[in-house]
C-alpha positions in Angstrom: -5.7 18.7 -10.8 -8.9 20.1 -9.4 -10.6 16.4 -8.7 -9.6 16.6 -5.1 -11.2 18.6 -2.5 -8.2 20.5 -2.0 -7.1 20.4 -5.6 -5.1 17.6 -5.2 -5.4 13.7 -5.0 -4.3 12.0 -1.8 -3.0 15.0 0.1 -4.9 13.3 3.5 -5.0 9.7 2.3 -1.4 9.1 1.9 -1.1 8.5 5.6 -4.0 5.8 5.3 -1.4 3.0 4.0 0.4 3.6 7.7 -2.2 4.4 10.5 -5.0 1.8 10.3 -2.9 -1.1 11.4 -1.4 1.2 14.1 -4.6 3.0 15.5 -6.8 -0.2 14.9 -4.5 -2.0 17.6 -4.6 1.3 19.6 -8.1 0.8 19.5 -8.4 4.6 18.0 -11.6 4.0 15.7 -11.9 7.5 15.0 -8.0 8.0 13.4 -8.7 4.6 11.8 -12.4 5.5 10.1 -10.6 9.0 9.3 -7.7 7.6 7.0 -9.9 5.0 5.7 -12.5 7.3 4.6 -10.0 9.8 2.9 -8.2 7.0 1.2 -11.4 5.3 -0.4 -12.3 9.3 -1.4 -9.3 9.2 -3.6 -9.6 5.8 -4.8 -13.0 6.7 -5.6 -12.1 10.0 -7.3 -9.2 8.1 -9.5 -11.7 5.2 -10.6 -14.0 7.9 -11.6 -11.3 10.0 -13.2 -10.2 6.7 -15.2 -13.6 6.2 -16.6 -13.1 9.5 -18.4 -9.5 8.9 -19.4 -6.6 6.6 -19.8 -4.3 8.4 -17.4 -4.3 10.9 -14.5 -3.0 13.9 -16.2 -3.2 14.7 -20.3 -3.5 12.2 -22.9 -0.3 10.2 -22.1 1.5 7.9 -19.1 3.2 10.7 -17.1 5.3 11.2 -13.9 1.8 11.3 -12.3 1.0 8.3 -12.7 4.3 6.9 -11.8 3.7 8.7 -8.4 0.4 7.3 -7.5 0.9 4.0 -8.9 2.7 2.7 -5.8 -0.1 4.2 -3.5 -2.9 2.5 -5.5 -1.3 -0.6 -4.7 -2.9 -0.5 -1.0 -6.4 -0.7 -2.2 -6.3 -4.2 -1.4 -4.5 -3.8 1.9 -6.9 -1.0 3.0 -9.7 -3.5 2.8 -11.6 -2.1 0.2 -13.0 -4.6 -2.7 -11.4 -4.1 -6.0 -14.4 -4.9 -7.7 -15.8 -1.7 -6.9 -13.0 0.3 -8.6 -13.1 -1.3 -12.2 -11.4 1.5 -14.0 -8.9 2.0 -11.2 -7.7 -1.7 -11.7 -7.5 -1.3 -15.4 -5.1 1.3 -15.1 -2.9 -0.7 -12.4 -2.8 -3.6 -14.9 -1.9 -1.0 -18.0 1.2 0.6 -15.8 1.9 -3.2 -14.6 2.2 -3.9 -18.3 4.9 -1.5 -19.0 8.1 -3.0 -19.3 10.0 -0.9 -17.1 7.3 -1.4 -14.1 8.1 -4.9 -14.7 11.5 -4.6 -14.3 11.4 -2.1 -11.4 9.1 -4.2 -9.5 11.3 -7.6 -9.7 14.6 -5.3 -8.7 12.3 -4.0 -5.5 11.2 -7.8 -4.5 14.7 -8.8 -4.8 16.0 -6.0 -2.6 13.1 -6.5 -0.4 13.9 -10.4 0.1 17.7 -9.6 0.3 17.6 -7.3 3.2 14.4 -9.3 4.7 17.0 -12.3 4.9 19.5 -10.1 6.6 17.7 -8.8 9.2 15.9 -12.0 9.8 19.6 -13.5 10.8 20.3 -10.7 13.4 16.9 -10.5 15.1 16.3 -11.6 18.0 13.5 -13.3 19.5 12.3 -10.1 21.3 12.3 -8.6 17.8 10.5 -11.3 16.2 8.2 -11.1 19.1 7.7 -7.3 18.5 7.4 -7.9 14.7 4.7 -10.2 14.7 2.8 -8.8 17.8 3.3 -11.7 20.4 2.1 -10.8 23.8 4.1 -11.6 26.8 2.0 -13.9 27.9 1.8 -16.3 24.9 3.4 -19.5 24.9 7.1 -19.4 23.2 7.6 -19.1 19.7 10.4 -21.0 17.7 11.6 -18.6 14.8 14.8 -20.6 14.0 13.0 -21.5 10.2 12.9 -17.5 10.1 16.2 -17.2 10.4 17.6 -19.6 8.0 16.0 -18.7 4.7 
């Protein structure tokens, strides 16, 4: 597809879901801005595309939709107003309504929950402190409720 600046969707925006939380904590405004700007550009390209057609590539649901859907779920986590991307939201709803997607998401959610419970049982207080970004000079925290889920 030649809709993106380099002929693709998302080649520079993919890191946008990982780096902004890290770069914000480290105070790197340039990196945060760069990846969020790239992400917004991709979301806008997709929204414009879905104003003209139902699916990313061609007239039917395809591997392009399957590959892009999980990334599109970061829209709100990136801090963008979903109302600004109505066609993209409609596309996400069409995909989420597919039986195979619902089954896959339920399986993923259960696997994630199972792994989270297992990790929480063996995590140390120091592990939880790192996970929650608790500073050394903060009052101690009781994580026992997280271990018994």
